[in-house]
C-alpha positions in Angstrom: 0.0 -0.2 -0.1 1.5 3.2 -1.2 2.1 5.7 1.9 0.7 9.4 2.1 3.3 11.8 2.2 4.3 13.0 5.4 2.8 17.3 4.8 -0.4 15.8 3.5 -0.8 13.2 6.4 0.2 16.1 9.1 -2.7 18.8 7.5 -5.2 16.5 7.1 -4.9 15.9 11.3 -4.7 19.3 11.6 -7.7 20.3 9.6 -9.4 17.4 12.2 -8.4 18.9 15.2 -10.0 22.1 13.9 -12.6 20.7 12.9 -13.6 19.9 16.5 -12.5 23.0 18.2 -13.7 25.9 15.6 -14.6 29.1 16.9 -11.4 31.8 17.1 -8.9 29.1 18.6 -9.2 27.4 15.3 -8.7 30.5 13.1 -5.5 30.6 15.1 -4.4 27.4 14.6 -4.6 27.8 11.2 -2.8 31.1 11.1 0.3 29.3 13.1 0.3 25.9 10.9 0.2 28.3 7.7 3.2 30.0 9.5 4.8 27.1 10.6 4.2 25.2 6.9 5.9 28.2 5.2 9.1 28.0 7.3 9.6 24.6 6.9 9.0 25.1 3.5 11.5 27.9 3.2 13.8 25.6 4.9 13.4 22.7 2.6 13.9 24.9 -0.3 16.8 26.4 1.2 17.8 23.0 2.1 17.6 21.8 -1.5 19.2 24.7 -2.5 22.2 23.8 -0.5 22.4 20.9 -1.4 22.4 21.0 -4.9 24.6 23.9 -4.5 27.4 21.8 -2.8 26.1 18.2 -4.0 29.1 15.4 -4.1 31.1 15.4 -6.6 29.6 12.9 -9.8 31.8 9.7 -9.3 32.5 10.1 -13.4 34.1 13.8 -12.8 36.5 12.2 -9.7 37.3 9.1 -12.1 38.6 11.0 -14.6 40.3 13.8 -12.5 42.2 11.1 -10.8 42.8 9.4 -13.6 44.0 12.5 -15.5 46.6 13.4 -12.3 48.0 10.4 -13.0 49.0 11.0 -16.3 49.6 14.5 -15.8 51.6 13.8 -13.0 54.1 12.6 -15.9 53.5 15.0 -18.4 56.1 17.5 -18.2 59.5 16.0 -18.8 61.8 18.8 -17.9 61.4 22.6 -17.7 63.5 25.9 -17.0 62.2 28.9 -15.8 62.6 32.4 -14.1 60.6 33.1 -10.8 60.2 36.4 -9.4 59.4 36.3 -5.6 58.0 39.3 -3.8 57.2 38.9 0.1 55.4 41.6 2.7 55.9 40.8 6.4 53.5 42.0 8.5 54.3 42.0 12.3 50.8 41.6 14.3 52.0 41.2 17.6 55.4 39.6 18.9 56.9 39.3 22.4 60.5 38.8 23.7 60.0 34.8 23.3 60.6 35.4 19.5 64.6 35.8 20.1 64.9 33.0 21.6 63.4 30.7 18.9 66.2 29.1 16.8 66.7 29.7 13.5 64.0 32.8 13.4 65.7 35.8 11.8 65.9 38.9 13.6 63.3 41.7 13.8 64.2 45.6 14.4 62.7 47.3 17.5 59.9 49.1 16.4 59.6 48.1 12.8 56.4 45.9 11.8 56.7 45.5 7.9 59.4 44.2 5.8 60.0 43.5 2.2 61.9 40.8 0.3 62.5 39.7 -3.1 64.3 37.8 -5.0 64.4 36.5 -8.3 65.8 32.9 -9.3 66.3 30.4 -12.1 64.7 27.4 -11.3 65.1 23.5 -13.1 62.7 20.8 -13.2 63.7 17.1 -14.2 61.3 14.1 -13.8 59.7 13.3 -12.1 61.0 14.7 -8.7 64.2 17.0 -9.6 63.6 20.5 -8.5 66.5 23.4 -8.1 66.6 26.8 -7.6 69.6 28.8 -8.0 69.1 32.2 -6.3 70.8 35.3 -8.9 69.4 38.5 -7.1 68.3 39.5 -3.9 66.6 42.4 -2.6 65.2 43.1 1.2 64.7 45.5 3.9 65.6 42.6 6.9 68.8 42.9 8.6 69.5 39.4 7.2 67.9 37.5 4.8 68.4 34.2 7.1 64.8 32.8 8.4 62.8 29.8 8.6 59.6 31.8 6.8 61.8 32.4 4.1 62.3 29.0 3.1 58.8 29.0 0.3 60.4 26.2 -1.9 58.4 23.7 0.4 55.4 25.5 0.0 55.5 25.5 -3.7 55.8 21.8 -5.2 55.3 23.5 -8.6 54.2 19.6 -9.9 50.4 19.5 -8.8 49.4 16.3 -9.9 51.9 14.8 -8.0 50.4 12.5 -5.5 52.4 14.7 -2.6 53.2 17.8 -2.0 55.2 20.1 -0.4 58.2 18.3 -1.0 56.2 14.6 0.4 55.0 16.7 3.3 51.0 16.5 2.4 48.6 14.3 0.7 47.6 15.4 -2.6 44.0 15.7 -3.2 44.4 14.4 -6.8 45.8 11.0 -6.1 43.0 8.9 -6.1 44.6 6.9 -3.4 44.1 10.0 -1.2 40.2 10.2 -1.7 39.4 8.1 1.2 40.9 11.2 3.4 39.0 14.1 1.7 35.3 14.9 0.9 35.0 16.2 -2.9 31.9 18.5 -3.5 30.8 20.0 -6.5 30.2 24.0 -5.9 29.4 25.3 -9.7 29.7 24.5 -13.3 30.8 27.1 -16.2 30.5 26.7 -18.9 33.1 27.9 -21.9 33.7 27.2 -25.5 36.2 24.2 -24.4 33.7 22.8 -22.7 33.0 22.9 -19.3 34.8 23.7 -16.3 33.5 22.0 -12.8 34.2 24.2 -9.9 35.1 21.4 -6.7 35.7 22.1 -3.1 38.0 19.6 -1.2 37.2 19.1 2.3 39.0 17.0 4.7 37.8 14.1 6.5 39.2 15.0 9.5 41.7 17.8 10.8 45.2 17.0 10.0 48.5 18.7 9.1 48.9 16.3 6.2 45.8 17.4 4.6 44.5 21.0 2.9 41.3 22.1 2.0 40.0 24.3 -0.6 39.0 24.6 -4.5 40.5 23.3 -7.0 38.8 24.4 -10.8 39.1 21.2 -13.4 38.3 22.0 -17.4 36.3 19.1 -18.7 38.4 19.4 -21.7 41.3 17.9 -21.1 40.7 17.7 -17.2 44.0 20.0 -16.3 43.8 21.8 -13.4 43.0 25.6 -14.0 43.3 27.1 -10.7 43.8 26.1 -7.2 43.3 27.3 -3.9 44.3 25.4 -1.2 44.9 26.2 2.6 46.3 24.3 5.4 48.5 24.4 8.2 51.6 22.4 9.0 54.6 22.9 11.9 54.3 26.2 13.0 52.7 27.9 10.3 49.3 28.3 8.6 48.8 28.7 4.8 46.6 29.4 1.7 48.3 28.9 -1.6 46.7 30.0 -4.7 48.0 28.9 -8.0 46.9 30.1 -11.7 47.8 27.7 -14.5 48.9 28.7 -17.7 46.5 29.1 -21.1 49.3 28.0 -23.4 49.8 24.4 -24.6 53.4 24.6 -23.2 52.0 25.7 -20.2 48.9 24.4 -18.8 50.4 22.1 -16.6 52.3 24.4 -14.8 51.5 27.4 -12.6 52.4 31.0 -14.0 51.5 33.4 -10.9 50.5 32.2 -7.3 49.4 33.7 -4.3 50.8 32.5 -0.7 49.9 33.8 2.7 52.2 32.5 5.6 50.8 32.9 9.0 53.3 32.0 12.0 52.0 31.6 15.3 53.9 30.6 18.6 53.2 32.0 22.3 51.7 35.2 21.1 53.5 36.0 18.4 51.9 36.2 14.4 53.6 36.7 11.8 52.2 37.2 8.2 54.1 36.9 5.4 52.3 37.3 1.7 54.0 36.6 -1.3 53.6 36.8 -4.9 55.4 34.9 -7.4 55.5 35.5 -11.2 57.0 32.6 -13.8 58.3 33.0 -16.9 59.3 29.8 -19.0 62.1 29.4 -21.3 62.1 25.4 -22.0 59.8 23.2 -21.5 59.9 19.7 -22.6 57.2 16.9 -22.7 57.3 13.3 -22.7 56.7 11.3 -25.8 54.0 9.1 -26.2 55.3 5.7 -24.8 58.4 7.1 -23.1 58.3 6.0 -19.7 60.4 8.4 -17.6 62.2 6.1 -15.6 65.9 6.3 -15.2 68.2 4.2 -16.8 71.4 2.0 -14.9 73.5 4.2 -16.9 72.2 7.7 -15.6 73.4 7.8 -12.4 74.9 11.0 -13.2 72.2 13.8 -13.1 74.6 16.8 -13.2 72.4 18.0 -15.6 69.4 18.2 -13.4 71.4 20.3 -10.6 72.7 23.7 -10.3 74.1 26.1 -7.1 71.6 27.1 -4.9 72.7 30.1 -4.5 76.4 31.5 -6.3 77.2 33.9 -3.5 80.1 35.0 -6.3 77.4 36.2 -9.0 74.7 37.1 -6.6 73.0 40.2 -7.0 72.2 41.8 -3.9 72.9 46.0 -4.6 69.2 47.6 -4.7 70.0 49.5 -7.7 71.3 46.6 -9.6 68.1 44.7 -8.7 65.7 47.6 -9.8 67.2 47.7 -12.8 66.5 43.2 -13.6 62.7 43.8 -11.5 59.9 42.4 -13.9 57.2 44.3 -12.1 57.7 47.4 -10.7 57.0 48.2 -7.2 53.5 49.6 -5.4 53.9 52.9 -3.6 53.9 51.3 -0.5 56.5 48.5 -1.1 58.6 51.2 -2.6 58.1 53.5 1.0 59.7 50.4 3.0 63.3 50.8 1.0 62.7 54.9 1.7 62.4 54.1 5.7 65.1 51.3 6.2 67.4 54.4 4.4 66.3 56.8 6.9 66.9 54.1 9.9 70.4 53.5 9.1 71.1 57.4 7.9 69.4 58.2 12.1 71.5 54.5 13.5 75.0 56.1 11.8 74.5 59.5 13.3 73.1 58.0 16.7 76.3 55.8 16.9 79.0 58.6 17.1 76.5 60.9 19.2 76.6 58.0 22.0 80.0 56.0 21.5 80.7 56.1 25.5 81.8 53.7 27.9 78.6 52.7 29.1 78.1 52.4 25.9 80.2 50.2 24.7 79.6 48.3 28.2 75.9 48.0 27.3 77.0 46.6 23.9 78.9 43.6 25.6 76.7 42.4 27.5 74.6 42.9 24.5 76.8 40.9 22.4 77.0 38.0 25.4 73.4 37.7 25.3 73.4 37.2 21.6 76.0 34.2 21.6 73.0 32.6 24.5 70.6 32.4 22.2 71.7 33.1 18.7 72.8 30.8 16.4 76.4 32.5 14.9 77.6 31.9 11.2 80.6 33.8 10.4 82.0 34.0 7.1 85.6 35.3 6.0 86.6 34.6 2.8 90.6 33.7 3.9 89.8 31.9 7.0 86.7 30.4 6.5 83.2 29.9 7.8 82.5 29.2 11.4 79.3 28.4 12.6 77.3 26.8 16.1 74.0 26.7 17.6 72.8 28.7 20.4 73.9 27.6 24.3 70.9 28.4 25.3 68.5 25.8 22.9 66.1 22.7 24.0 66.8 21.5 20.3 70.2 19.8 21.8 68.2 18.5 25.1 66.7 15.1 24.8 65.6 12.6 27.7 65.7 8.7 27.3 64.7 5.9 29.7 68.0 4.7 29.3 69.9 7.7 29.7 68.1 10.1 31.2 68.5 13.9 30.2 71.6 14.7 27.6 73.0 18.3 26.3 75.2 18.7 23.7 76.6 21.3 21.8 78.1 21.9 18.4 80.6 24.1 16.8 81.3 23.8 12.7 84.2 25.2 10.7 84.6 24.5 7.0 86.9 25.9 4.5 86.4 25.3 0.8 89.5 26.0 -1.3 89.6 27.3 -4.9 90.2 23.9 -5.7 87.0 22.4 -4.7 89.0 21.0 -1.8 87.0 21.0 1.7 88.5 21.3 5.2 85.6 20.4 7.6 86.3 20.8 11.8 83.8 19.6 13.7 84.1 20.4 17.8 81.6 18.8 19.9 80.9 19.0 23.7 78.1 17.6 25.5 76.7 16.7 29.4 74.9 13.5 30.8 73.0 14.6 33.7 72.1 11.4 35.1 75.4 9.4 34.7 77.3 12.8 35.3 79.4 12.5 32.5 80.9 15.0 30.4 81.4 13.8 26.7 83.6 15.8 24.3 84.9 14.8 20.7 86.0 16.1 17.3 85.6 15.6 13.9 88.2 16.6 11.1 88.3 15.5 7.3 90.5 17.1 4.0 88.9 16.5 1.3 91.6 16.6 -1.0 90.1 14.7 -4.5 86.4 15.5 -4.2 85.3 14.3 -7.4 86.3 11.0 -5.8 85.6 11.4 -2.0 89.1 11.5 -1.5 89.8 12.4 2.0 91.7 12.4 5.1 89.7 12.0 8.6 90.3 12.2 12.5 87.7 11.6 14.9 89.2 11.9 18.7 87.2 11.9 22.1 86.2 10.4 24.9 83.9 7.6 24.8 81.4 5.2 26.7 82.5 3.8 30.0 83.3 0.4 29.5 84.1 -2.8 31.3 86.6 -5.2 30.3 86.7 -8.9 28.7 87.0 -10.5 32.4 83.4 -9.8 32.6 82.9 -12.0 29.2 84.2 -15.1 31.3 82.2 -14.5 34.0 78.7 -14.0 32.0 80.1 -17.7 30.1 79.9 -19.4 33.2 76.7 -18.1 34.4 73.1 -19.8 33.5 70.3 -17.9 32.2 68.0 -18.9 34.7 70.3 -17.4 37.3 71.8 -14.3 35.0 71.8 -11.0 36.6 74.2 -8.0 36.1 73.7 -6.8 39.7 75.7 -9.8 41.0 78.8 -8.9 38.8 81.8 -6.8 40.0 81.9 -4.2 37.1 85.3 -2.5 36.6 84.3 -0.2 34.6 87.2 1.5 32.2 86.9 5.7 30.8 88.5 5.5 27.2 90.2 8.1 25.4 89.9 7.4 21.4 91.9 8.5 18.4 90.8 7.2 14.4 93.1 8.1 11.3 91.8 7.0 8.1 91.8 7.6 4.5 88.6 6.8 2.8 88.2 6.8 -1.4 85.8 5.8 -3.8 86.7 3.5 -6.3 84.2 3.6 -8.2 80.5 4.9 -8.2 79.1 3.8 -4.7 82.0 2.1 -3.7 84.0 3.8 -1.3 86.9 2.4 0.9 88.1 3.4 4.3 91.2 2.3 5.7 92.8 4.0 9.2 94.0 3.0 12.4 92.2 3.1 15.8 93.7 3.4 18.8 92.2 3.1 22.3 93.7 4.3 25.9 91.5 3.0 28.2 91.9 3.4 32.7 90.6 3.0 35.7 91.0 4.0 39.1 93.4 1.8 40.7 93.0 -0.3 44.2 94.3 -3.2 45.8 90.9 -5.0 45.1 90.8 -4.1 41.1 94.6 -5.2 41.0 93.7 -8.6 42.1 91.7 -8.7 39.3 93.0 -6.5 35.9 95.2 -3.5 35.4 94.3 -0.7 35.6 95.9 0.5 32.1 95.0 -0.6 28.7 95.7 0.1 25.3 95.0 -0.9 21.9 96.4 0.2 18.4 94.5 -1.8 15.7 94.3 -1.4 11.5 91.0 -0.8 10.6 88.9 -1.5 7.0 85.7 -0.7 5.9 84.1 -1.6 2.9 80.7 0.2 1.8 79.0 -0.5 -1.6 75.3 1.1 -2.7 74.2 0.2 -6.1 73.0 2.4 -7.8 74.0 5.3 -6.1 72.7 8.7 -8.1 75.0 11.6 -8.0 75.6 15.4 -9.7 78.9 17.2 -9.9 79.3 20.5 -8.5 82.6 21.8 -10.2 84.9 19.0 -9.4 82.8 17.8 -6.7 80.7 15.3 -6.7 77.7 14.9 -4.5 75.7 11.4 -4.2 72.4 12.2 -3.8 70.8 8.6 -3.0 69.8 5.5 -4.2 66.8 3.1 -5.1 68.9 -0.4 -3.8 70.4 -1.0 0.1 73.9 -0.4 1.8 76.0 -2.6 2.4 78.9 -2.5 5.0 82.0 -4.6 6.1 84.2 -3.1 8.8 87.1 -5.2 10.0 89.7 -4.2 12.7 92.9 -6.1 14.0 94.3 -5.2 17.0 98.2 -5.7 17.5 100.8 -5.6 19.6 102.4 -2.5 19.2 101.6 -0.2 21.9 102.9 -0.7 25.7 99.5 -3.0 27.3 98.3 -3.7 24.2 96.5 -7.0 23.4 95.4 -8.8 19.9 91.6 -9.6 19.0 89.5 -9.4 15.5 86.6 -7.3 15.3 83.8 -8.3 12.2 80.7 -5.7 11.7 78.5 -6.2 8.9 75.2 -5.0 8.3 72.1 -3.7 5.3 70.1 -0.9 5.8 67.8 0.9 3.4 65.3 4.1 4.0 62.3 2.9 1.6 60.1 5.9 0.6 56.4 4.5 -0.2 53.1 6.1 -1.5 51.5 8.7 0.2 54.1 10.1 2.7 55.1 6.6 3.9 58.3 5.2 5.0 60.3 2.1 5.8 63.3 1.8 7.5 65.7 -1.6 7.9 68.8 -2.3 9.4 70.1 -5.6 9.4 73.9 -6.6 10.9 75.9 -8.8 13.3 79.7 -8.4 14.7 81.5 -10.5 16.4 84.9 -11.1 17.8 87.4 -13.2 17.4 91.1 -13.9 18.1 91.6 -12.7 21.3 94.9 -12.7 23.8 95.3 -11.1 27.0 92.4 -8.7 28.2 90.4 -6.9 25.7 87.2 -4.9 25.3 84.4 -5.7 23.5 83.6 -2.1 21.8 81.8 -2.3 18.8 81.6 0.3 15.9 78.0 0.1 14.8 76.5 -2.0 17.8 77.2 1.0 20.5 74.8 3.1 23.3 74.5 6.2 22.2 74.7 8.8 25.6 74.2 12.2 23.8 70.9 13.7 21.9 71.3 12.6 18.2 67.9 13.2 17.1 65.3 10.8 15.7 67.4 9.7 12.2 70.3 8.4 13.8 71.0 4.9 12.5 67.8 4.8 10.3 65.5 4.9 13.8 67.6 1.6 14.6 68.3 1.7 18.4 67.3 -0.2 21.0 65.6 2.3 23.5 65.4 0.4 26.6 68.1 -2.6 26.3 70.4 -2.1 29.4 73.8 -0.2 28.1 75.5 -2.8 29.8 74.5 -5.3 27.1 76.6 -4.0 24.6 79.6 -4.6 25.9 78.5 -7.9 27.0 79.1 -10.5 24.2 82.0 -11.6 22.0 78.8 -11.9 18.8 75.5 -10.4 18.3 72.7 -10.6 15.0 70.5 -7.7 15.3 67.5 -6.1 13.4 65.8 -3.2 13.5 62.5 -1.5 11.5 60.5 1.6 11.7 57.7 2.5 9.5 56.4 5.9 9.5 53.1 6.9 8.7 50.9 10.0 8.9 47.5 7.6 9.6 48.0 5.0 12.1 46.5 4.8 15.4 45.3 8.6 15.8 43.4 8.0 12.5 39.8 8.1 14.4 41.4 10.9 16.9 40.7 13.9 14.7 41.7 16.7 17.1 45.4 14.7 17.5 45.9 14.1 13.8 45.4 18.3 13.8 48.9 18.4 15.8 50.5 14.9 15.5 52.7 15.3 11.9 53.7 11.4 12.0 53.6 7.9 13.5 56.0 6.0 13.7 56.1 2.1 14.6 59.3 0.4 15.7 60.3 -3.0 16.0 63.4 -4.5 17.1 65.2 -8.0 17.4 68.4 -8.5 19.2 70.3 -12.7 19.4 73.4 -12.4 22.0 74.4 -15.2 25.0 71.5 -14.7 27.3 69.4 -13.1 25.4 68.0 -15.0 22.6 65.9 -13.0 21.6 65.6 -9.8 23.2 62.6 -7.7 21.2 61.4 -4.1 21.9 58.4 -2.6 20.1 57.6 0.7 20.4 55.4 3.8 19.6 56.1 7.1 18.6 54.7 10.3 17.5 56.3 13.5 16.0 55.1 17.2 16.0 56.3 20.5 14.6 57.7 21.1 18.5 58.9 17.7 19.5 58.9 14.2 19.1 58.3 11.4 21.7 58.2 7.2 21.5 57.1 4.5 24.0 58.7 1.6 23.9 58.6 -2.3 25.6 61.5 -4.7 26.1 61.0 -8.3 25.9 63.4 -10.9 27.0 62.9 -14.4 26.0 59.3 -13.9 26.1 58.7 -12.0 29.0 58.4 -8.1 28.7 61.0 -6.9 31.1 61.0 -3.0 30.7 59.0 -0.4 29.3 60.8 3.2 28.7 60.3 6.4 26.4 62.4 8.7 24.4 61.9 12.4 24.1 63.6 14.9 21.7 62.8 18.3 20.6 62.5 18.9 17.0 61.5 22.4 16.4 62.2 23.8 13.2 64.1 20.3 12.2 63.5 19.2 8.9 61.3 15.9 9.1 
């Protein structure tokens, strides 16, 4: 039986009630009913219009858009263009905290408006190589350094690729990403070439890996004509609008774009409005049937790379920049330069008038304060480049369950010679507050043959505390059921080391190290210690290391060869043999092998693994089990050390407790994992990670470790569980500051 419509049934029901009531009350009820029906109808029509206006995009339109994006992403094979970038910075709100942010540019007191201009050459090579060379630069900033100037990450010019912003954002044009977005059809404009669809993109949940906005898609060839997308990454909210070209050569490429960045952090608010114009000189397309896959012989990518900035030819003069500026400045923009000239004139006059001893004293203490909170980078043409991080820098502090709180400070010296030879010196100091130990080391490298990575290296410092091989004899005699470190008398030795080596790339991807490894280990002497071991031990060992990465891609920067990665894993063999040369030295052999790789998956996911093993053989006298690739790290190293392949909860004493080991570590990284249903957390979390590790050695067969971690724009955190022989024995965590670090 066919059902009566609800509205009609409701009206008949009300009329029957009115028939019973009659009189004025009936008329009043009739008026109210009529008013309600009018309101309901009006809302229904409005809802209907809204539904029709923002109805879900047809599957046929989305299917063609996704198919075309997959094709268009490989359409352009190569292009070269000139990019003119103009940016206006507006300081809406600031406080003293902004001075303490590492890598943040410095603002002038009382100045809230700044201008930045640059002219660059861009070179794109499919599928994912984009290089930028800055030719000219003009700005009203005291210096042009600062995180907000690095806008190339926001402008991934291949908008059809599966990810945007240098693999930070999941593209809504990728079919596999459809599960993360909603698509609604807002408008259809009919033109001579066909219909143009306006599609609104809305993320299904808040996430820093998703964007929202509108795109205009042409039904003629299903190319994107215009985009307007917004999102949030790190501490920056961004909105990017981009107009694509209107010719056959440029319709796949942007011509003009506007980028609005809002930086908000602890009651600081800075806004940067960029406008960019692109002028193409060369555009090459893939021929039908041609696959853009690098051949095995095409490892040399020199034609796809240039210097990021050739400082010897960089145009910084304002007058010179004005002669090559492609678009004239507006009156407001030009006034910022005139204000800068006036401030400089006033500052120079003020300095001459107030150059008193009291002022000099204030300047001195001001410089001391800057040293505490500022990064220094001094470039002296005859001496070299000296840089160091701020002394007060939370990025150099980390916490882990195993090592407690640690801090480190790094200094760097670089000297590039005219023949492309390079000298690097990197002193580093650190302190572990839990163990109350000070660590210091210095790494030196002189690259004498930059085309073959020919270099001489020197590494010196004090290492971890370690106990002697006497402990191994005690461990071998102890059954697993009664094993405990607490019952052992561990005589810890302090270690000072010196490694000298020569390395060279024999053929592409194959590198050979040869050198000497020397250690001086000592402990406090006492009658109890003398009864078991000596107080001083030395070691002198020739060392060889072979590392091979098949299919290594590289480019030549003058005479310098720079490796950029491979699709294959890296194989490593490390051999060291102790000889009796120094006083109190013994003999031993150390072998270590490993395979490691970081695999980039689709949709900004990655899988990393590190599998290896090592053993000590041919021991005579006492020696120290000190592996080079299976060691306890006492100082903060971030989350990329050893491809994340470390054991976070393993007792540090295990690293020196066996003459052999086999280990494997795996890390899976993705933006959407366990926090997928919790959208509020996803708006803060950038990446999630799953860790797994396995270790085989005597008394640990096996040791398993599982962990979960997440990365935010401020810090990384993780929790780990250790399992010894089927029993969960330890739980730990790790925490490091990652503010402004690249992930």
